[in-house]
C-alpha positions as CSV (number, residue, x, y, z in Angstrom):
1,X,-8.3,30.9,3.7
2,X,-10.9,29.0,1.6
3,X,-8.5,26.0,1.4
4,X,-8.1,25.7,5.2
5,X,-11.8,26.2,5.7
6,X,-12.6,23.3,3.4
7,X,-10.0,21.1,5.1
8,X,-11.9,21.3,8.4
9,X,-15.1,20.0,6.9
10,X,-16.3,16.5,7.7
11,X,-14.6,13.8,5.6
12,X,-17.8,12.4,4.1
13,X,-17.1,11.2,0.6
14,X,-14.6,8.3,0.4
15,X,-13.3,6.7,-2.7
16,X,-11.1,3.6,-2.9
17,X,-9.2,3.1,-6.1
18,X,-8.4,-0.5,-6.9
19,X,-10.3,-3.7,-6.3
20,X,-7.5,-6.0,-5.4
21,X,-7.0,-7.5,-2.0
22,X,-6.2,-4.3,-0.1
23,X,-8.6,-2.1,-2.1
24,X,-11.6,-4.5,-1.3
25,X,-10.5,-4.8,2.3
26,X,-10.7,-1.0,2.9
27,X,-13.8,-0.7,0.8
28,X,-15.5,-3.4,2.8
29,X,-14.7,-1.9,6.1
30,X,-15.7,1.6,5.0
31,X,-18.9,0.3,3.6
32,X,-19.8,-1.6,6.8
33,X,-19.2,1.5,8.8
34,X,-20.9,3.9,6.4
35,X,-24.2,4.2,8.3
36,X,-22.5,4.8,11.7
37,X,-20.0,7.3,10.2
38,X,-22.5,8.9,7.9
39,X,-20.2,8.6,4.9
40,X,-20.5,7.8,1.2
41,X,-18.2,5.1,-0.1
42,X,-17.4,4.0,-3.6
43,X,-14.8,2.0,-5.4
44,X,-13.1,2.9,-8.7
45,X,-11.8,0.1,-10.8
46,X,-9.8,0.2,-14.1
47,X,-12.2,-2.1,-15.9
48,X,-15.5,-0.4,-14.9
49,X,-15.8,1.5,-18.1
50,X,-16.2,-1.8,-19.9
51,X,-19.1,-2.9,-17.7
52,X,-22.7,-2.5,-18.8
53,X,-25.1,-0.4,-16.7
54,X,-26.7,-3.7,-15.4
55,X,-23.3,-5.1,-14.5
56,X,-22.3,-1.9,-12.7
57,X,-25.6,-1.8,-10.7
58,X,-25.6,-5.5,-9.8
59,X,-21.8,-6.1,-9.0
60,X,-21.0,-8.0,-5.9
61,X,-17.9,-9.1,-4.1
62,X,-17.1,-12.0,-1.7
63,X,-15.6,-11.3,1.7
64,X,-14.3,-13.8,4.3
65,X,-13.6,-12.1,7.7
66,X,-10.5,-12.9,9.7
67,X,-10.6,-16.5,11.2
68,X,-14.1,-17.0,9.8
69,X,-15.1,-19.8,7.4
70,X,-18.4,-18.2,6.2
71,X,-18.1,-16.1,3.1
72,X,-20.4,-13.0,2.9
73,X,-21.6,-11.5,-0.4
74,X,-22.0,-7.7,-0.6
75,X,-22.9,-5.2,-3.3
76,X,-20.2,-3.0,-4.9
77,X,-20.9,0.7,-5.3
78,X,-18.8,1.7,-8.3
79,X,-17.6,5.3,-8.5
80,X,-19.1,7.8,-10.9
81,X,-17.5,11.0,-12.1
82,X,-19.4,13.0,-9.5
83,X,-17.9,10.8,-6.7
84,X,-14.4,11.7,-7.9
85,X,-15.1,15.4,-8.0
86,X,-16.7,15.4,-4.5
87,X,-14.2,13.0,-2.9
88,X,-12.8,14.2,0.5
89,X,-10.5,11.2,0.7
90,X,-9.1,8.9,-2.0
91,X,-7.2,5.8,-1.1
92,X,-5.1,4.3,-3.9
93,X,-4.7,0.6,-3.1
94,X,-2.8,-0.3,-6.3
95,X,0.4,-1.9,-7.2
96,X,3.2,0.6,-7.2
97,X,3.7,0.5,-11.0
98,X,0.0,1.6,-11.5
99,X,0.0,4.5,-9.1
100,X,1.3,7.3,-11.3
101,X,-1.0,6.4,-14.3
102,X,-4.0,6.3,-11.9
103,X,-3.1,9.7,-10.5
104,X,-2.7,11.2,-13.9
105,X,-6.2,10.0,-14.9
106,X,-8.0,11.5,-11.9
107,X,-5.8,14.6,-11.2
108,X,-7.9,17.1,-13.2
109,X,-11.1,16.1,-11.4
110,X,-9.7,16.2,-7.8
111,X,-11.0,18.9,-5.5
112,X,-8.2,21.0,-3.9
113,X,-9.2,19.8,-0.4
114,X,-9.1,16.1,-1.2
115,X,-6.7,14.0,0.8
116,X,-4.8,11.5,-1.5
117,X,-3.6,8.4,0.3
118,X,-1.0,6.2,-1.3
119,X,-1.2,2.6,-0.1
120,X,1.3,0.5,-1.9
121,X,4.5,-1.5,-1.4
122,X,7.9,-0.1,-2.1
123,X,9.1,3.4,-2.7
124,X,9.8,5.6,-5.6
125,X,6.3,6.8,-6.8
126,X,6.0,10.0,-4.7
127,X,8.0,12.3,-6.9
128,X,6.0,11.5,-10.1
129,X,2.7,11.7,-8.1
130,X,3.6,15.1,-6.7
131,X,4.4,16.5,-10.1
132,X,1.0,15.4,-11.4
133,X,-0.9,17.2,-8.6
134,X,-1.1,20.8,-7.4
135,X,1.6,21.7,-5.0
136,X,-0.8,22.2,-2.1
137,X,-2.6,18.9,-2.6
138,X,-2.4,16.8,0.6
139,X,-0.6,13.5,-0.1
140,X,-0.4,10.9,2.6
141,X,1.5,7.6,2.8
142,X,-0.2,4.5,4.3
143,X,1.7,1.4,5.4
144,X,-0.3,-1.6,6.6
145,X,0.4,-4.9,8.1
146,X,-3.1,-6.4,7.6
147,X,-2.9,-9.6,5.7
148,X,-5.4,-10.1,2.9
149,X,-5.6,-12.7,0.1
150,X,-7.3,-12.3,-3.2
151,X,-8.7,-15.7,-3.9
152,X,-10.3,-14.8,-7.2
153,X,-11.5,-11.6,-8.9
154,X,-13.7,-9.7,-6.3
155,X,-13.1,-12.4,-3.7
156,X,-10.9,-11.8,-0.7
157,X,-10.1,-13.3,2.7
158,X,-8.8,-11.2,5.6
159,X,-5.9,-13.4,6.6
160,X,-4.2,-11.4,9.3
161,X,-5.1,-8.6,11.7
162,X,-2.6,-5.8,11.6
163,X,-2.2,-2.0,12.0
164,X,-1.7,0.9,9.6
165,X,0.7,3.8,9.8
166,X,0.0,7.1,8.0
167,X,1.9,10.3,7.6
168,X,2.1,13.4,5.5
169,X,4.3,13.4,2.3
170,X,3.2,16.8,1.0
171,X,0.6,19.6,1.7
172,X,-0.5,20.6,5.1
173,X,-2.7,19.0,7.8
174,X,-3.1,20.7,11.2
175,X,-3.5,18.6,14.3
176,X,-7.3,18.7,14.1
177,X,-7.2,17.4,10.5
178,X,-4.7,14.7,11.4
179,X,-7.0,13.5,14.2
180,X,-10.0,13.7,12.0
181,X,-8.4,11.5,9.3
182,X,-7.1,9.0,11.9
183,X,-10.6,8.8,13.5
184,X,-12.2,8.1,10.1
185,X,-9.7,5.3,9.2
186,X,-9.8,3.8,12.8
187,X,-13.6,3.6,12.7
188,X,-13.3,1.6,9.5
189,X,-10.2,-0.7,10.0
190,X,-8.2,-0.2,13.2
191,X,-5.5,0.4,14.4
192,X,-4.3,3.5,12.5
193,X,-1.6,5.8,13.8
194,X,-0.5,9.2,12.4
195,X,3.3,9.7,12.3
196,X,5.1,13.0,11.9
197,X,8.0,11.3,10.1
198,X,6.5,8.6,8.0
199,X,9.5,8.3,5.7
200,X,11.4,6.5,8.5
201,X,8.5,3.9,8.7
202,X,8.5,3.7,4.9
203,X,12.2,2.8,4.9
204,X,11.7,0.2,7.6
205,X,9.0,-1.5,5.7
206,X,11.1,-1.2,2.5
207,X,14.0,-3.0,4.2
208,X,11.7,-5.8,5.4
209,X,10.2,-6.2,1.9
210,X,13.7,-6.2,0.3
211,X,14.4,-9.4,2.2
212,X,11.2,-11.3,2.6
213,X,9.6,-10.6,-0.8
214,X,12.4,-11.6,-3.3
215,X,13.7,-14.6,-1.2
216,X,10.2,-16.1,-0.9
217,X,9.4,-15.5,-4.6
218,X,12.7,-16.8,-5.9
219,X,12.7,-19.9,-3.7
220,X,8.9,-20.4,-3.7
221,X,8.7,-20.6,0.1
222,X,6.5,-19.3,2.9
223,X,7.6,-16.3,4.9
224,X,8.8,-18.3,7.9
225,X,11.4,-20.2,5.9
226,X,13.3,-16.9,5.4
227,X,14.7,-17.5,8.9
228,X,16.5,-20.6,7.7
229,X,20.2,-20.4,8.4
230,X,21.1,-20.9,4.7
231,X,19.7,-17.4,3.9
232,X,21.7,-15.6,6.7
233,X,24.6,-14.5,4.6
234,X,22.4,-13.2,1.9
235,X,20.1,-11.3,4.3
236,X,23.2,-9.7,6.0
237,X,24.4,-8.5,2.6
238,X,21.0,-7.1,1.7
239,X,20.6,-5.2,4.9
240,X,24.1,-3.8,5.0
241,X,23.6,-2.4,1.5
242,X,20.2,-0.8,2.6
243,X,21.8,0.7,5.7
244,X,24.6,2.3,3.7
245,X,22.2,3.7,1.1
246,X,19.8,4.9,3.7
247,X,22.5,6.9,5.5
248,X,23.3,8.9,2.4
249,X,19.5,9.6,2.2
250,X,19.7,10.9,5.8
251,X,17.6,8.0,7.1
252,X,18.7,6.4,10.4
253,X,18.6,2.6,10.1
254,X,20.6,0.3,12.3
255,X,21.7,-3.2,11.0
256,X,21.1,-5.2,14.2
257,X,17.6,-3.6,14.7
258,X,16.7,-4.3,11.0
259,X,17.8,-7.9,11.2
260,X,15.8,-8.5,14.4
261,X,12.7,-6.9,12.8
262,X,13.0,-9.0,9.6
263,X,13.3,-12.2,11.7
264,X,10.3,-11.2,13.8
265,X,8.1,-10.4,10.8
266,X,9.1,-13.6,9.1
267,X,8.2,-15.6,12.2
268,X,4.9,-13.7,12.9
269,X,3.8,-14.3,9.3
270,X,5.4,-17.7,9.0
271,X,2.6,-19.4,7.1
272,X,1.8,-16.5,4.9
273,X,2.8,-16.2,1.2
274,X,4.4,-12.8,0.5
275,X,2.7,-10.5,-2.0
276,X,5.6,-10.9,-4.4
277,X,5.5,-14.7,-4.3
278,X,1.7,-14.6,-4.7
279,X,2.0,-12.3,-7.7
280,X,4.6,-14.5,-9.3
281,X,2.6,-17.7,-8.7
282,X,-0.5,-16.0,-10.2
283,X,1.4,-14.8,-13.2
284,X,1.1,-11.2,-12.3
285,X,3.8,-8.5,-12.5
286,X,5.7,-7.9,-9.2
287,X,6.6,-4.7,-7.5
288,X,10.4,-5.6,-7.5
289,X,11.3,-2.3,-9.3
290,X,10.0,-0.3,-6.3
291,X,11.6,-2.6,-3.7
292,X,15.1,-3.9,-4.4
293,X,15.1,-2.0,-7.7
294,X,14.6,1.2,-5.7
295,X,17.7,0.4,-3.6
296,X,19.6,-0.3,-6.8
297,X,18.7,3.1,-8.3
298,X,19.6,5.0,-5.2
299,X,22.9,3.1,-5.0
300,X,23.6,4.2,-8.6
301,X,22.6,7.8,-7.8
302,X,24.9,7.9,-4.8
303,X,27.7,5.8,-6.2
304,X,27.2,3.0,-3.7
305,X,27.5,-0.6,-4.8
306,X,24.4,-2.7,-4.0
307,X,25.3,-6.1,-5.6
308,X,22.9,-8.3,-3.6
309,X,19.9,-6.0,-4.0
310,X,20.7,-5.6,-7.7
311,X,21.1,-9.3,-8.1
312,X,17.7,-10.1,-6.5
313,X,16.1,-7.3,-8.5
314,X,17.3,-8.9,-11.7
315,X,16.5,-12.4,-10.6
316,X,12.9,-11.6,-9.8
317,X,12.5,-9.7,-13.1
318,X,13.8,-12.8,-14.9
319,X,11.6,-15.3,-13.0
320,X,9.5,-17.5,-15.3
321,X,6.4,-19.3,-14.0
């Protein structure tokens, strides 16, 4: 009873974990809406323990809004231990390979009513996250199509307007709580929609990422070039493997629909650099283990051959800048 009562309280204390492109994007929009929404917003970064008191209190970030040339400078409100313990919503905007470690570090301080939102590319983190949290903890997946570029540390540009899809992975949210969460997120960075079956959306995004991310990274091309005819055979192989694996996992993906979606996304983001290509060019680790690598592992588990996904997974791992 106490748990459900807490869950109907106002979502007032928001914490964003991660100060990369997506973390700063959400932090910025929550911060700008904080007075209107009467919320407290802070950002938790892995390096903040190494900052001096003065650095913590004077930290700023640079933000360039969509289709604007003028860059704005804003103060950063770094999270304190008390912010973590009182958080109603925590959004983890991290690379997939950092998610589990981050959860383990904060798990002991999380309130039972806190909503944990996982906002990362790829799949394969949920099982480990769930093991690190109480069984009743509400865990939500977030998928977004907003484009955001990290130009330098604490410097981002909102490069493309998009939408976000959220849905429950574990725990319980009644209709009022779902609406309340959507309203909070929509008032910060619209458009946000709650889905009862978010795993279908996760698989759709995974399939898109399995094509666009490795092909753009390996060939050092922009997204639109993925629609070049020379990649058709490769794309067909990737998607056929994904459809076969998804069916065993009881996910309904259709090859023709997937291919049309990939072509549409590549066209609509034609001049964009995929996150994997951007990571590679910047000398950062990629999320390939949670994208094509995830398909490879599911293929092994279910005794399904995934030669093209496996090959691209290995190719990206072996890329040298």
